[in-house]
C-alpha positions in Angstrom: 80.9 -120.5 -170.2 77.3 -120.0 -168.8 76.1 -116.4 -168.8 75.9 -116.4 -165.0 79.6 -117.3 -164.7 80.5 -114.6 -167.3 78.7 -112.0 -165.1 80.5 -113.1 -162.0 83.8 -113.1 -163.8 83.1 -109.6 -165.2 82.2 -108.2 -161.8 85.4 -109.7 -160.2 87.5 -108.0 -163.0 85.7 -104.7 -162.5 86.3 -105.0 -158.7 89.9 -105.8 -159.2 90.4 -102.8 -161.6 88.6 -100.4 -159.2 90.7 -101.8 -156.3 94.0 -101.2 -157.9 93.3 -97.9 -159.6 93.8 -95.7 -156.5 97.1 -97.3 -155.7 98.3 -96.9 -159.3 97.3 -93.2 -159.2 99.2 -92.7 -156.0 102.3 -94.3 -157.4 102.1 -92.1 -160.5 101.7 -89.0 -158.4 104.8 -89.9 -156.3 106.8 -90.7 -159.4 105.9 -87.3 -160.9 106.8 -85.4 -157.7 110.2 -87.1 -157.6 110.8 -86.4 -161.2 109.9 -82.7 -160.6 112.3 -82.6 -157.6 115.2 -83.9 -159.8 114.4 -81.4 -162.5 114.0 -78.5 -160.1 116.8 -75.9 -160.1 117.4 -73.0 -157.7 120.1 -71.1 -155.7 119.6 -69.9 -152.2 120.5 -70.1 -148.6 120.0 -72.7 -145.9 117.9 -71.0 -143.2 116.9 -74.0 -141.0 117.7 -77.7 -140.7 116.2 -80.4 -138.6 115.9 -84.2 -138.2 112.5 -85.9 -137.6 111.9 -89.5 -136.9 108.9 -91.7 -136.7 108.4 -95.3 -135.7 106.4 -97.5 -137.9 105.9 -101.1 -138.7 109.4 -101.5 -140.1 111.2 -99.6 -137.3 112.4 -96.0 -137.0 112.5 -93.8 -140.1 114.7 -90.7 -140.0 114.2 -87.7 -142.3 116.8 -85.0 -142.7 115.2 -81.8 -143.7 116.4 -78.3 -144.7 114.6 -75.1 -145.2 116.0 -73.1 -148.1 115.2 -69.5 -149.1 115.7 -69.2 -152.8 117.1 -66.1 -154.4 113.6 -65.6 -155.9 112.2 -65.5 -152.4 110.6 -69.0 -152.3 110.7 -71.0 -149.1 111.4 -74.7 -149.7 111.4 -77.5 -147.2 113.7 -80.1 -148.8 114.3 -83.7 -147.6 118.0 -84.6 -148.1 120.2 -87.6 -147.5 122.4 -87.8 -144.4 125.5 -86.9 -146.3 124.0 -83.7 -147.7 122.6 -82.8 -144.3 126.1 -83.1 -142.7 127.7 -81.2 -145.5 125.5 -78.1 -145.3 124.8 -75.8 -142.4 122.5 -72.8 -141.7 123.8 -69.8 -143.6 125.4 -71.8 -146.4 124.7 -70.7 -150.0 123.5 -73.6 -152.0 122.7 -74.5 -155.7 120.5 -77.2 -157.0 121.1 -78.0 -160.7 118.5 -79.7 -162.9 119.1 -83.5 -162.9 120.7 -83.6 -159.5 119.0 -84.9 -156.5 120.3 -82.8 -153.7 121.5 -79.2 -153.4 125.3 -78.6 -152.9 127.3 -75.7 -151.4 127.7 -72.9 -153.9 131.3 -72.3 -155.0 
């Protein structure tokens, strides 16, 4: 392979790596946040709940949100699935165990 072609091939490879790196980094950050959310554990009370929606390229996206005040005094805004949203109301005591995705009503 002539040296001029090797240089062009090398610059294309570098460009490809530099183009993909930010996307890969973002995906790693999202995965780490989700893993932390599953590992998170707390007990507290639902203080607020709301639904927000946005319209994008693929249609309307709805997010069910809850604000939870933990027994340690932290304020968390937690995105939950529709089933969890319907099951919990303001004033409910909740517990989120490590390894579970959503908080549940405290027994």
